C-alpha positions as CSV (number, residue, x, y, z in Angstrom):
1,M,110.6,140.6,107.3
2,T,109.2,143.1,109.8
3,K,108.8,142.3,113.5
4,L,105.0,142.1,113.1
5,N,105.3,139.6,110.2
6,A,107.9,137.6,112.1
7,W,105.5,137.3,115.1
8,A,102.6,136.3,112.9
9,A,104.8,133.6,111.2
10,A,105.9,132.3,114.6
11,R,102.4,132.0,115.9
12,L,101.4,130.0,112.8
13,L,104.4,127.7,113.1
14,F,104.3,127.1,116.9
15,P,101.5,124.6,116.9
16,L,103.2,122.6,114.1
17,V,106.4,122.4,116.0
18,L,104.5,121.1,119.1
19,L,102.6,118.5,117.0
20,A,105.6,117.2,115.0
21,P,106.9,114.9,117.8
22,V,103.4,113.5,118.4
23,T,102.8,112.6,114.8
24,A,106.2,110.9,114.5
25,C,105.2,108.5,117.3
26,V,102.3,106.9,115.4
27,S,103.3,103.6,113.8
28,S,101.4,101.2,111.6
29,P,100.4,97.8,113.0
30,P,102.6,94.8,112.3
31,P,101.6,92.9,109.1
32,D,99.9,90.1,110.9
33,Q,97.6,92.5,112.6
34,M,96.5,94.4,109.5
35,A,92.9,94.1,108.5
36,R,93.6,92.6,105.0
37,T,95.5,89.6,106.5
38,K,92.6,88.6,108.7
39,L,90.2,87.5,105.8
40,Q,91.0,85.6,102.7
41,T,89.6,87.4,99.6
42,A,88.6,85.6,96.4
43,P,91.4,85.4,93.7
44,A,91.0,87.9,90.9
45,D,90.1,85.3,88.3
46,L,87.2,84.1,90.4
47,Q,86.0,87.6,91.0
48,L,86.1,88.2,87.2
49,L,84.1,85.0,86.6
50,C,81.5,86.3,89.0
51,A,81.4,89.7,87.3
52,D,80.8,87.9,84.0
53,A,77.9,85.9,85.5
54,A,76.4,89.0,87.1
55,A,76.6,90.9,83.9
56,K,74.7,88.2,82.1
57,S,72.1,88.1,84.8
58,A,71.7,91.9,84.7
59,G,71.8,92.1,80.9
60,L,75.0,94.2,80.8
61,T,78.5,93.9,79.4
62,Q,81.1,92.7,81.8
63,S,82.9,96.0,81.7
64,K,79.9,97.5,83.6
65,V,80.2,95.1,86.5
66,L,82.9,95.6,89.2
67,P,83.8,93.4,92.1
68,T,83.6,95.5,95.3
69,N,84.3,93.0,98.0
70,S,84.9,89.3,98.5
71,Q,85.6,86.7,101.2
72,Q,86.3,83.1,101.6
73,L,83.3,81.2,103.1
74,D,84.9,77.8,103.5
75,A,87.9,75.9,102.1
76,N,86.4,75.8,98.6
77,T,83.9,78.6,98.3
78,Y,83.9,82.4,98.0
79,R,81.3,85.1,98.1
80,V,81.9,88.1,95.8
81,E,80.0,91.3,96.0
82,L,79.5,93.2,92.8
83,N,78.3,96.6,91.6
84,A,76.5,96.5,88.2
85,T,75.9,100.2,87.4
86,G,74.5,100.8,90.8
87,R,72.7,97.5,91.2
88,R,74.4,95.2,93.8
89,F,74.8,91.4,93.4
90,N,76.2,88.6,95.5
91,C,77.9,85.7,93.7
92,I,78.9,82.4,95.3
93,I,81.7,80.7,93.4
94,D,83.9,77.7,94.2
95,N,87.7,77.5,93.8
96,T,87.3,75.7,90.4
97,G,85.4,78.6,88.9
98,K,82.0,77.1,89.0
99,V,79.4,79.8,89.8
100,A,76.9,78.4,92.3
101,S,74.6,81.5,92.4
102,V,74.2,85.1,91.4
103,Q,71.6,87.0,93.4
104,P,70.6,90.6,93.5
105,V,71.0,92.3,96.8
106,A,67.7,93.8,98.0
């Protein structure tokens, strides 16, 4: 390696050497402070029941409807957001699997 190439390589590596200790100091939050642990999501089987109900409402097969988000509303009820080939739906379902409503999102 010539002196010119060595200096060029050193100039490229110098910022990386300076940043390495800084990036090593970043740590992830403890599990109880992670976003996913703050909200309860609907169990997978309830999300799939909502996807089936939305598919029937949209006149599609269930494979064309995907749950995109969910959250627990109260002790027994969940809201599931769904995407049906670009059309969005909200589904309200209880913990026994009874679908209370499926509504398109405006």
